mmCIF file as Biopython writes it, N, C-alpha, C and O atoms, coordinates in Angstrom:
data_model
#
loop_
_atom_site.group_PDB
_atom_site.id
_atom_site.type_symbol
_atom_site.label_atom_id
_atom_site.label_alt_id
_atom_site.label_comp_id
_atom_site.label_asym_id
_atom_site.label_entity_id
_atom_site.label_seq_id
_atom_site.pdbx_PDB_ins_code
_atom_site.Cartn_x
_atom_site.Cartn_y
_atom_site.Cartn_z
_atom_site.occupancy
_atom_site.B_iso_or_equiv
_atom_site.auth_seq_id
_atom_site.auth_asym_id
_atom_site.pdbx_PDB_model_num
ATOM 1   N N  . MET A ? 1  ? 13.321 -8.624  2.011   1.0 0.0 1  A 1 
ATOM 2   C CA . MET A ? 1  ? 14.021 -7.427  1.659   1.0 0.0 1  A 1 
ATOM 3   C C  . MET A ? 1  ? 13.813 -6.323  2.751   1.0 0.0 1  A 1 
ATOM 4   O O  . MET A ? 1  ? 12.683 -6.126  3.197   1.0 0.0 1  A 1 
ATOM 5   N N  . LYS A ? 2  ? 14.842 -5.637  3.163   1.0 0.0 2  A 1 
ATOM 6   C CA . LYS A ? 2  ? 14.762 -4.555  4.059   1.0 0.0 2  A 1 
ATOM 7   C C  . LYS A ? 2  ? 14.674 -3.277  3.278   1.0 0.0 2  A 1 
ATOM 8   O O  . LYS A ? 2  ? 14.989 -3.242  2.088   1.0 0.0 2  A 1 
ATOM 9   N N  . TYR A ? 3  ? 14.267 -2.272  3.912   1.0 0.0 3  A 1 
ATOM 10  C CA . TYR A ? 3  ? 14.107 -0.912  3.268   1.0 0.0 3  A 1 
ATOM 11  C C  . TYR A ? 3  ? 14.779 0.149   4.086   1.0 0.0 3  A 1 
ATOM 12  O O  . TYR A ? 3  ? 14.888 0.009   5.304   1.0 0.0 3  A 1 
ATOM 13  N N  . LEU A ? 4  ? 15.245 1.235   3.440   1.0 0.0 4  A 1 
ATOM 14  C CA . LEU A ? 4  ? 15.716 2.404   4.036   1.0 0.0 4  A 1 
ATOM 15  C C  . LEU A ? 4  ? 14.659 3.494   4.070   1.0 0.0 4  A 1 
ATOM 16  O O  . LEU A ? 4  ? 13.822 3.545   3.168   1.0 0.0 4  A 1 
ATOM 17  N N  . LYS A ? 5  ? 14.659 4.345   5.043   1.0 0.0 5  A 1 
ATOM 18  C CA . LYS A ? 5  ? 13.624 5.388   5.148   1.0 0.0 5  A 1 
ATOM 19  C C  . LYS A ? 5  ? 14.377 6.700   5.408   1.0 0.0 5  A 1 
ATOM 20  O O  . LYS A ? 5  ? 15.307 6.776   6.212   1.0 0.0 5  A 1 
ATOM 21  N N  . TYR A ? 6  ? 13.918 7.726   4.679   1.0 0.0 6  A 1 
ATOM 22  C CA . TYR A ? 6  ? 14.472 9.079   4.862   1.0 0.0 6  A 1 
ATOM 23  C C  . TYR A ? 6  ? 13.549 10.088  4.262   1.0 0.0 6  A 1 
ATOM 24  O O  . TYR A ? 6  ? 13.161 9.971   3.100   1.0 0.0 6  A 1 
ATOM 25  N N  . LYS A ? 7  ? 13.173 11.121  5.069   1.0 0.0 7  A 1 
ATOM 26  C CA . LYS A ? 7  ? 12.344 12.171  4.588   1.0 0.0 7  A 1 
ATOM 27  C C  . LYS A ? 7  ? 11.077 11.676  3.879   1.0 0.0 7  A 1 
ATOM 28  O O  . LYS A ? 7  ? 10.694 12.223  2.845   1.0 0.0 7  A 1 
ATOM 29  N N  . SER A ? 8  ? 10.438 10.663  4.421   1.0 0.0 8  A 1 
ATOM 30  C CA . SER A ? 8  ? 9.252  10.056  3.957   1.0 0.0 8  A 1 
ATOM 31  C C  . SER A ? 8  ? 9.399  9.316   2.606   1.0 0.0 8  A 1 
ATOM 32  O O  . SER A ? 8  ? 8.401  8.979   1.970   1.0 0.0 8  A 1 
ATOM 33  N N  . TYR A ? 9  ? 10.628 9.074   2.186   1.0 0.0 9  A 1 
ATOM 34  C CA . TYR A ? 9  ? 10.919 8.242   1.049   1.0 0.0 9  A 1 
ATOM 35  C C  . TYR A ? 9  ? 11.438 6.910   1.477   1.0 0.0 9  A 1 
ATOM 36  O O  . TYR A ? 9  ? 11.976 6.758   2.574   1.0 0.0 9  A 1 
ATOM 37  N N  . THR A ? 10 ? 11.278 5.933   0.604   1.0 0.0 10 A 1 
ATOM 38  C CA . THR A ? 10 ? 11.723 4.561   0.883   1.0 0.0 10 A 1 
ATOM 39  C C  . THR A ? 10 ? 12.721 4.177   -0.192  1.0 0.0 10 A 1 
ATOM 40  O O  . THR A ? 10 ? 12.549 4.487   -1.371  1.0 0.0 10 A 1 
ATOM 41  N N  . GLY A ? 11 ? 13.729 3.520   0.226   1.0 0.0 11 A 1 
ATOM 42  C CA . GLY A ? 11 ? 14.706 2.950   -0.672  1.0 0.0 11 A 1 
ATOM 43  C C  . GLY A ? 11 ? 14.910 1.470   -0.500  1.0 0.0 11 A 1 
ATOM 44  O O  . GLY A ? 11 ? 14.833 0.950   0.613   1.0 0.0 11 A 1 
ATOM 45  N N  . SER A ? 12 ? 15.164 0.800   -1.572  1.0 0.0 12 A 1 
ATOM 46  C CA . SER A ? 12 ? 15.434 -0.633  -1.517  1.0 0.0 12 A 1 
ATOM 47  C C  . SER A ? 12 ? 16.867 -0.943  -1.023  1.0 0.0 12 A 1 
ATOM 48  O O  . SER A ? 12 ? 17.759 -0.099  -1.107  1.0 0.0 12 A 1 
ATOM 49  N N  . LEU A ? 13 ? 17.055 -2.127  -0.527  1.0 0.0 13 A 1 
ATOM 50  C CA . LEU A ? 13 ? 18.342 -2.536  -0.010  1.0 0.0 13 A 1 
ATOM 51  C C  . LEU A ? 13 ? 18.607 -3.945  -0.498  1.0 0.0 13 A 1 
ATOM 52  O O  . LEU A ? 13 ? 17.908 -4.897  -0.152  1.0 0.0 13 A 1 
ATOM 53  N N  . GLU A ? 14 ? 19.678 -4.043  -1.342  1.0 0.0 14 A 1 
ATOM 54  C CA . GLU A ? 14 ? 20.053 -5.355  -1.884  1.0 0.0 14 A 1 
ATOM 55  C C  . GLU A ? 14 ? 21.574 -5.479  -1.810  1.0 0.0 14 A 1 
ATOM 56  O O  . GLU A ? 14 ? 22.304 -4.505  -1.626  1.0 0.0 14 A 1 
ATOM 57  N N  . TYR A ? 15 ? 22.020 -6.753  -1.966  1.0 0.0 15 A 1 
ATOM 58  C CA . TYR A ? 15 ? 23.438 -7.025  -1.900  1.0 0.0 15 A 1 
ATOM 59  C C  . TYR A ? 15 ? 23.861 -7.848  -3.119  1.0 0.0 15 A 1 
ATOM 60  O O  . TYR A ? 15 ? 23.216 -8.836  -3.471  1.0 0.0 15 A 1 
ATOM 61  N N  . SER A ? 16 ? 24.948 -7.425  -3.750  1.0 0.0 16 A 1 
ATOM 62  C CA . SER A ? 16 ? 25.506 -8.105  -4.864  1.0 0.0 16 A 1 
ATOM 63  C C  . SER A ? 16 ? 26.738 -8.908  -4.393  1.0 0.0 16 A 1 
ATOM 64  O O  . SER A ? 16 ? 27.770 -8.328  -4.056  1.0 0.0 16 A 1 
ATOM 65  N N  . ARG A ? 17 ? 26.618 -10.217 -4.376  1.0 0.0 17 A 1 
ATOM 66  C CA . ARG A ? 17 ? 27.841 -11.026 -3.999  1.0 0.0 17 A 1 
ATOM 67  C C  . ARG A ? 17 ? 28.926 -10.873 -5.047  1.0 0.0 17 A 1 
ATOM 68  O O  . ARG A ? 17 ? 30.118 -10.844 -4.743  1.0 0.0 17 A 1 
ATOM 69  N N  . GLU A ? 18 ? 28.481 -10.776 -6.284  1.0 0.0 18 A 1 
ATOM 70  C CA . GLU A ? 18 ? 29.485 -10.683 -7.374  1.0 0.0 18 A 1 
ATOM 71  C C  . GLU A ? 18 ? 30.350 -9.408  -7.232  1.0 0.0 18 A 1 
ATOM 72  O O  . GLU A ? 18 ? 31.561 -9.475  -7.438  1.0 0.0 18 A 1 
ATOM 73  N N  . ASN A ? 19 ? 29.768 -8.279  -6.892  1.0 0.0 19 A 1 
ATOM 74  C CA . ASN A ? 19 ? 30.453 -7.033  -6.773  1.0 0.0 19 A 1 
ATOM 75  C C  . ASN A ? 19 ? 30.836 -6.755  -5.289  1.0 0.0 19 A 1 
ATOM 76  O O  . ASN A ? 19 ? 31.593 -5.829  -4.999  1.0 0.0 19 A 1 
ATOM 77  N N  . GLN A ? 20 ? 30.345 -7.498  -4.456  1.0 0.0 20 A 1 
ATOM 78  C CA . GLN A ? 20 ? 30.520 -7.279  -2.968  1.0 0.0 20 A 1 
ATOM 79  C C  . GLN A ? 20 ? 30.161 -5.855  -2.558  1.0 0.0 20 A 1 
ATOM 80  O O  . GLN A ? 20 ? 30.887 -5.158  -1.849  1.0 0.0 20 A 1 
ATOM 81  N N  . LEU A ? 21 ? 28.936 -5.459  -3.079  1.0 0.0 21 A 1 
ATOM 82  C CA . LEU A ? 21 ? 28.443 -4.110  -2.767  1.0 0.0 21 A 1 
ATOM 83  C C  . LEU A ? 21 ? 26.959 -4.177  -2.371  1.0 0.0 21 A 1 
ATOM 84  O O  . LEU A ? 21 ? 26.201 -5.009  -2.869  1.0 0.0 21 A 1 
ATOM 85  N N  . PHE A ? 22 ? 26.578 -3.287  -1.470  1.0 0.0 22 A 1 
ATOM 86  C CA . PHE A ? 22 ? 25.168 -3.070  -1.194  1.0 0.0 22 A 1 
ATOM 87  C C  . PHE A ? 22 ? 24.705 -2.024  -2.226  1.0 0.0 22 A 1 
ATOM 88  O O  . PHE A ? 22 ? 25.476 -1.131  -2.577  1.0 0.0 22 A 1 
ATOM 89  N N  . HIS A ? 23 ? 23.493 -2.120  -2.700  1.0 0.0 23 A 1 
ATOM 90  C CA . HIS A ? 23 ? 22.972 -1.167  -3.612  1.0 0.0 23 A 1 
ATOM 91  C C  . HIS A ? 23 ? 21.398 -1.074  -3.499  1.0 0.0 23 A 1 
ATOM 92  O O  . HIS A ? 23 ? 20.764 -1.946  -2.905  1.0 0.0 23 A 1 
ATOM 93  N N  . GLY A ? 24 ? 20.832 -0.055  -4.052  1.0 0.0 24 A 1 
ATOM 94  C CA . GLY A ? 24 ? 19.426 0.119   -4.011  1.0 0.0 24 A 1 
ATOM 95  C C  . GLY A ? 24 ? 18.984 1.302   -4.820  1.0 0.0 24 A 1 
ATOM 96  O O  . GLY A ? 24 ? 19.784 2.007   -5.436  1.0 0.0 24 A 1 
ATOM 97  N N  . LYS A ? 25 ? 17.666 1.502   -4.802  1.0 0.0 25 A 1 
ATOM 98  C CA . LYS A ? 25 ? 17.092 2.644   -5.540  1.0 0.0 25 A 1 
ATOM 99  C C  . LYS A ? 25 ? 15.863 3.191   -4.722  1.0 0.0 25 A 1 
ATOM 100 O O  . LYS A ? 25 ? 15.207 2.488   -3.953  1.0 0.0 25 A 1 
ATOM 101 N N  . VAL A ? 26 ? 15.628 4.499   -4.970  1.0 0.0 26 A 1 
ATOM 102 C CA . VAL A ? 26 ? 14.477 5.123   -4.292  1.0 0.0 26 A 1 
ATOM 103 C C  . VAL A ? 26 ? 13.217 4.573   -4.952  1.0 0.0 26 A 1 
ATOM 104 O O  . VAL A ? 26 ? 13.133 4.518   -6.179  1.0 0.0 26 A 1 
ATOM 105 N N  . LEU A ? 27 ? 12.246 4.168   -4.154  1.0 0.0 27 A 1 
ATOM 106 C CA . LEU A ? 27 ? 11.022 3.579   -4.607  1.0 0.0 27 A 1 
ATOM 107 C C  . LEU A ? 27 ? 9.866  4.592   -4.693  1.0 0.0 27 A 1 
ATOM 108 O O  . LEU A ? 27 ? 9.839  5.556   -3.928  1.0 0.0 27 A 1 
ATOM 109 N N  . GLY A ? 28 ? 8.970  4.395   -5.558  1.0 0.0 28 A 1 
ATOM 110 C CA . GLY A ? 28 ? 7.720  5.181   -5.603  1.0 0.0 28 A 1 
ATOM 111 C C  . GLY A ? 28 ? 7.853  6.509   -6.380  1.0 0.0 28 A 1 
ATOM 112 O O  . GLY A ? 28 ? 6.948  7.338   -6.289  1.0 0.0 28 A 1 
ATOM 113 N N  . ILE A ? 29 ? 8.946  6.748   -7.143  1.0 0.0 29 A 1 
ATOM 114 C CA . ILE A ? 29 ? 9.059  8.018   -7.907  1.0 0.0 29 A 1 
ATOM 115 C C  . ILE A ? 29 ? 9.429  7.579   -9.325  1.0 0.0 29 A 1 
ATOM 116 O O  . ILE A ? 29 ? 9.938  6.484   -9.564  1.0 0.0 29 A 1 
ATOM 117 N N  . LYS A ? 30 ? 9.145  8.496   -10.248 1.0 0.0 30 A 1 
ATOM 118 C CA . LYS A ? 30 ? 9.392  8.236   -11.708 1.0 0.0 30 A 1 
ATOM 119 C C  . LYS A ? 30 ? 10.837 8.242   -12.035 1.0 0.0 30 A 1 
ATOM 120 O O  . LYS A ? 30 ? 11.270 7.465   -12.886 1.0 0.0 30 A 1 
ATOM 121 N N  . SER A ? 31 ? 11.639 9.107   -11.385 1.0 0.0 31 A 1 
ATOM 122 C CA . SER A ? 31 ? 13.062 9.197   -11.638 1.0 0.0 31 A 1 
ATOM 123 C C  . SER A ? 31 ? 13.811 7.994   -11.082 1.0 0.0 31 A 1 
ATOM 124 O O  . SER A ? 31 ? 13.355 7.365   -10.127 1.0 0.0 31 A 1 
ATOM 125 N N  . LEU A ? 32 ? 14.938 7.676   -11.664 1.0 0.0 32 A 1 
ATOM 126 C CA . LEU A ? 32 ? 15.770 6.601   -11.118 1.0 0.0 32 A 1 
ATOM 127 C C  . LEU A ? 32 ? 16.874 7.214   -10.298 1.0 0.0 32 A 1 
ATOM 128 O O  . LEU A ? 32 ? 17.740 7.923   -10.811 1.0 0.0 32 A 1 
ATOM 129 N N  . ILE A ? 33 ? 16.826 6.923   -8.989  1.0 0.0 33 A 1 
ATOM 130 C CA . ILE A ? 33 ? 17.815 7.415   -8.096  1.0 0.0 33 A 1 
ATOM 131 C C  . ILE A ? 33 ? 18.428 6.204   -7.418  1.0 0.0 33 A 1 
ATOM 132 O O  . ILE A ? 33 ? 17.797 5.569   -6.573  1.0 0.0 33 A 1 
ATOM 133 N N  . SER A ? 34 ? 19.678 5.882   -7.795  1.0 0.0 34 A 1 
ATOM 134 C CA . SER A ? 34 ? 20.314 4.720   -7.244  1.0 0.0 34 A 1 
ATOM 135 C C  . SER A ? 34 ? 21.464 5.129   -6.390  1.0 0.0 34 A 1 
ATOM 136 O O  . SER A ? 34 ? 21.963 6.253   -6.444  1.0 0.0 34 A 1 
ATOM 137 N N  . TYR A ? 35 ? 21.887 4.129   -5.562  1.0 0.0 35 A 1 
ATOM 138 C CA . TYR A ? 35 ? 23.001 4.412   -4.563  1.0 0.0 35 A 1 
ATOM 139 C C  . TYR A ? 35 ? 23.706 3.102   -4.274  1.0 0.0 35 A 1 
ATOM 140 O O  . TYR A ? 35 ? 23.155 2.039   -4.557  1.0 0.0 35 A 1 
ATOM 141 N N  . GLU A ? 36 ? 24.897 3.145   -3.724  1.0 0.0 36 A 1 
ATOM 142 C CA . GLU A ? 36 ? 25.608 1.977   -3.351  1.0 0.0 36 A 1 
ATOM 143 C C  . GLU A ? 36 ? 26.639 2.258   -2.272  1.0 0.0 36 A 1 
ATOM 144 O O  . GLU A ? 36 ? 26.984 3.414   -2.027  1.0 0.0 36 A 1 
ATOM 145 N N  . GLY A ? 37 ? 27.138 1.199   -1.619  1.0 0.0 37 A 1 
ATOM 146 C CA . GLY A ? 37 ? 28.156 1.347   -0.636  1.0 0.0 37 A 1 
ATOM 147 C C  . GLY A ? 37 ? 28.731 -0.046  -0.242  1.0 0.0 37 A 1 
ATOM 148 O O  . GLY A ? 37 ? 28.073 -1.079  -0.369  1.0 0.0 37 A 1 
ATOM 149 N N  . GLU A ? 38 ? 29.954 -0.008  0.228   1.0 0.0 38 A 1 
ATOM 150 C CA . GLU A ? 38 ? 30.528 -1.273  0.633   1.0 0.0 38 A 1 
ATOM 151 C C  . GLU A ? 38 ? 30.085 -1.781  1.984   1.0 0.0 38 A 1 
ATOM 152 O O  . GLU A ? 38 ? 30.232 -2.963  2.294   1.0 0.0 38 A 1 
ATOM 153 N N  . THR A ? 39 ? 29.541 -0.885  2.788   1.0 0.0 39 A 1 
ATOM 154 C CA . THR A ? 39 ? 28.991 -1.257  4.156   1.0 0.0 39 A 1 
ATOM 155 C C  . THR A ? 39 ? 27.595 -0.756  4.281   1.0 0.0 39 A 1 
ATOM 156 O O  . THR A ? 39 ? 27.124 0.008   3.438   1.0 0.0 39 A 1 
ATOM 157 N N  . GLY A ? 40 ? 26.936 -1.163  5.298   1.0 0.0 40 A 1 
ATOM 158 C CA . GLY A ? 40 ? 25.579 -0.653  5.544   1.0 0.0 40 A 1 
ATOM 159 C C  . GLY A ? 40 ? 25.549 0.855   5.806   1.0 0.0 40 A 1 
ATOM 160 O O  . GLY A ? 40 ? 24.725 1.557   5.219   1.0 0.0 40 A 1 
ATOM 161 N N  . PRO A ? 41 ? 26.451 1.383   6.696   1.0 0.0 41 A 1 
ATOM 162 C CA . PRO A ? 41 ? 26.531 2.817   6.884   1.0 0.0 41 A 1 
ATOM 163 C C  . PRO A ? 41 ? 26.842 3.564   5.633   1.0 0.0 41 A 1 
ATOM 164 O O  . PRO A ? 41 ? 26.247 4.615   5.394   1.0 0.0 41 A 1 
ATOM 165 N N  . GLU A ? 42 ? 27.725 3.092   4.834   1.0 0.0 42 A 1 
ATOM 166 C CA . GLU A ? 42 ? 28.042 3.774   3.537   1.0 0.0 42 A 1 
ATOM 167 C C  . GLU A ? 42 ? 26.778 3.768   2.596   1.0 0.0 42 A 1 
ATOM 168 O O  . GLU A ? 42 ? 26.494 4.758   1.922   1.0 0.0 42 A 1 
ATOM 169 N N  . LEU A ? 43 ? 26.096 2.712   2.579   1.0 0.0 43 A 1 
ATOM 170 C CA . LEU A ? 43 ? 24.882 2.614   1.756   1.0 0.0 43 A 1 
ATOM 171 C C  . LEU A ? 43 ? 23.836 3.635   2.226   1.0 0.0 43 A 1 
ATOM 172 O O  . LEU A ? 43 ? 23.235 4.342   1.418   1.0 0.0 43 A 1 
ATOM 173 N N  . GLU A ? 44 ? 23.632 3.696   3.547   1.0 0.0 44 A 1 
ATOM 174 C CA . GLU A ? 44 ? 22.685 4.627   4.084   1.0 0.0 44 A 1 
ATOM 175 C C  . GLU A ? 44 ? 23.064 6.085   3.765   1.0 0.0 44 A 1 
ATOM 176 O O  . GLU A ? 44 ? 22.205 6.884   3.391   1.0 0.0 44 A 1 
ATOM 177 N N  . GLU A ? 45 ? 24.341 6.419   3.913   1.0 0.0 45 A 1 
ATOM 178 C CA . GLU A ? 45 ? 24.805 7.749   3.650   1.0 0.0 45 A 1 
ATOM 179 C C  . GLU A ? 45 ? 24.640 8.045   2.170   1.0 0.0 45 A 1 
ATOM 180 O O  . GLU A ? 45 ? 24.223 9.152   1.829   1.0 0.0 45 A 1 
ATOM 181 N N  . SER A ? 46 ? 24.938 7.139   1.295   1.0 0.0 46 A 1 
ATOM 182 C CA . SER A ? 46 ? 24.772 7.338   -0.165  1.0 0.0 46 A 1 
ATOM 183 C C  . SER A ? 46 ? 23.349 7.546   -0.485  1.0 0.0 46 A 1 
ATOM 184 O O  . SER A ? 46 ? 23.047 8.407   -1.311  1.0 0.0 46 A 1 
ATOM 185 N N  . PHE A ? 47 ? 22.414 6.805   0.119   1.0 0.0 47 A 1 
ATOM 186 C CA . PHE A ? 47 ? 20.972 6.960   -0.086  1.0 0.0 47 A 1 
ATOM 187 C C  . PHE A ? 47 ? 20.565 8.394   0.334   1.0 0.0 47 A 1 
ATOM 188 O O  . PHE A ? 47 ? 19.877 9.060   -0.440  1.0 0.0 47 A 1 
ATOM 189 N N  . LYS A ? 48 ? 20.931 8.864   1.445   1.0 0.0 48 A 1 
ATOM 190 C CA . LYS A ? 48 ? 20.562 10.153  1.928   1.0 0.0 48 A 1 
ATOM 191 C C  . LYS A ? 48 ? 21.119 11.250  1.026   1.0 0.0 48 A 1 
ATOM 192 O O  . LYS A ? 48 ? 20.407 12.196  0.690   1.0 0.0 48 A 1 
ATOM 193 N N  . GLU A ? 49 ? 22.390 11.131  0.630   1.0 0.0 49 A 1 
ATOM 194 C CA . GLU A ? 49 ? 23.026 12.192  -0.271  1.0 0.0 49 A 1 
ATOM 195 C C  . GLU A ? 49 ? 22.355 12.175  -1.629  1.0 0.0 49 A 1 
ATOM 196 O O  . GLU A ? 49 ? 22.088 13.240  -2.186  1.0 0.0 49 A 1 
ATOM 197 N N  . SER A ? 50 ? 22.070 10.993  -2.188  1.0 0.0 50 A 1 
ATOM 198 C CA . SER A ? 50 ? 21.421 10.911  -3.478  1.0 0.0 50 A 1 
ATOM 199 C C  . SER A ? 50 ? 20.033 11.594  -3.437  1.0 0.0 50 A 1 
ATOM 200 O O  . SER A ? 50 ? 19.671 12.363  -4.328  1.0 0.0 50 A 1 
ATOM 201 N N  . LEU A ? 51 ? 19.312 11.298  -2.419  1.0 0.0 51 A 1 
ATOM 202 C CA . LEU A ? 51 ? 17.911 11.827  -2.244  1.0 0.0 51 A 1 
ATOM 203 C C  . LEU A ? 51 ? 17.980 13.310  -2.025  1.0 0.0 51 A 1 
ATOM 204 O O  . LEU A ? 51 ? 17.219 14.044  -2.655  1.0 0.0 51 A 1 
ATOM 205 N N  . ASP A ? 52 ? 18.823 13.779  -1.190  1.0 0.0 52 A 1 
ATOM 206 C CA . ASP A ? 52 ? 18.965 15.212  -0.934  1.0 0.0 52 A 1 
ATOM 207 C C  . ASP A ? 52 ? 19.356 15.971  -2.228  1.0 0.0 52 A 1 
ATOM 208 O O  . ASP A ? 52 ? 18.836 17.054  -2.496  1.0 0.0 52 A 1 
ATOM 209 N N  . GLU A ? 53 ? 20.293 15.376  -3.038  1.0 0.0 53 A 1 
ATOM 210 C CA . GLU A ? 53 ? 20.630 16.045  -4.315  1.0 0.0 53 A 1 
ATOM 211 C C  . GLU A ? 53 ? 19.435 16.050  -5.257  1.0 0.0 53 A 1 
ATOM 212 O O  . GLU A ? 53 ? 19.218 17.053  -5.936  1.0 0.0 53 A 1 
ATOM 213 N N  . TYR A ? 54 ? 18.672 15.014  -5.329  1.0 0.0 54 A 1 
ATOM 214 C CA . TYR A ? 54 ? 17.492 14.909  -6.180  1.0 0.0 54 A 1 
ATOM 215 C C  . TYR A ? 54 ? 16.486 16.005  -5.768  1.0 0.0 54 A 1 
ATOM 216 O O  . TYR A ? 54 ? 15.955 16.747  -6.594  1.0 0.0 54 A 1 
ATOM 217 N N  . LEU A ? 55 ? 16.261 16.061  -4.453  1.0 0.0 55 A 1 
ATOM 218 C CA . LEU A ? 55 ? 15.240 17.050  -3.929  1.0 0.0 55 A 1 
ATOM 219 C C  . LEU A ? 55 ? 15.699 18.449  -4.180  1.0 0.0 55 A 1 
ATOM 220 O O  . LEU A ? 55 ? 14.882 19.321  -4.478  1.0 0.0 55 A 1 
ATOM 221 N N  . HIS A ? 56 ? 16.970 18.695  -4.071  1.0 0.0 56 A 1 
ATOM 222 C CA . HIS A ? 56 ? 17.525 20.003  -4.367  1.0 0.0 56 A 1 
ATOM 223 C C  . HIS A ? 56 ? 17.366 20.400  -5.825  1.0 0.0 56 A 1 
ATOM 224 O O  . HIS A ? 56 ? 17.027 21.540  -6.143  1.0 0.0 56 A 1 
ATOM 225 N N  . ASP A ? 57 ? 17.619 19.434  -6.708  1.0 0.0 57 A 1 
ATOM 226 C CA . ASP A ? 57 ? 17.507 19.700  -8.186  1.0 0.0 57 A 1 
ATOM 227 C C  . ASP A ? 57 ? 15.992 19.945  -8.529  1.0 0.0 57 A 1 
ATOM 228 O O  . ASP A ? 57 ? 15.677 20.783  -9.373  1.0 0.0 57 A 1 
ATOM 229 N N  . CYS A ? 58 ? 15.073 19.200  -7.858  1.0 0.0 58 A 1 
ATOM 230 C CA . CYS A ? 58 ? 13.683 19.406  -8.124  1.0 0.0 58 A 1 
ATOM 231 C C  . CYS A ? 58 ? 13.202 20.799  -7.658  1.0 0.0 58 A 1 
ATOM 232 O O  . CYS A ? 58 ? 12.380 21.437  -8.316  1.0 0.0 58 A 1 
ATOM 233 N N  . LYS A ? 59 ? 13.712 21.229  -6.561  1.0 0.0 59 A 1 
ATOM 234 C CA . LYS A ? 59 ? 13.360 22.563  -6.043  1.0 0.0 59 A 1 
ATOM 235 C C  . LYS A ? 59 ? 13.843 23.629  -6.954  1.0 0.0 59 A 1 
ATOM 236 O O  . LYS A ? 59 ? 13.137 24.618  -7.150  1.0 0.0 59 A 1 
ATOM 237 N N  . GLU A ? 60 ? 15.036 23.491  -7.541  1.0 0.0 60 A 1 
ATOM 238 C CA . GLU A ? 60 ? 15.558 24.498  -8.444  1.0 0.0 60 A 1 
ATOM 239 C C  . GLU A ? 60 ? 14.770 24.552  -9.762  1.0 0.0 60 A 1 
ATOM 240 O O  . GLU A ? 60 ? 14.700 25.617  -10.374 1.0 0.0 60 A 1 
ATOM 241 N N  . LEU A ? 61 ? 14.175 23.437  -10.220 1.0 0.0 61 A 1 
ATOM 242 C CA . LEU A ? 61 ? 13.425 23.426  -11.464 1.0 0.0 61 A 1 
ATOM 243 C C  . LEU A ? 61 ? 12.102 24.075  -11.210 1.0 0.0 61 A 1 
ATOM 244 O O  . LEU A ? 61 ? 11.283 24.185  -12.122 1.0 0.0 61 A 1 
#
């Protein structure tokens, strides 16, 4: 399994043949942050956007 890295966070990288989508989740945190994309670049962008949104929400709390 390969991993995505962004802002010192790690995300999983998986592929669903059934749905023909890449998907994953941020590892090492209690919250569930998942992301998906049809291509590698889409998956990476979704990972970054999801993580940025999560970090923004945490900062506001």
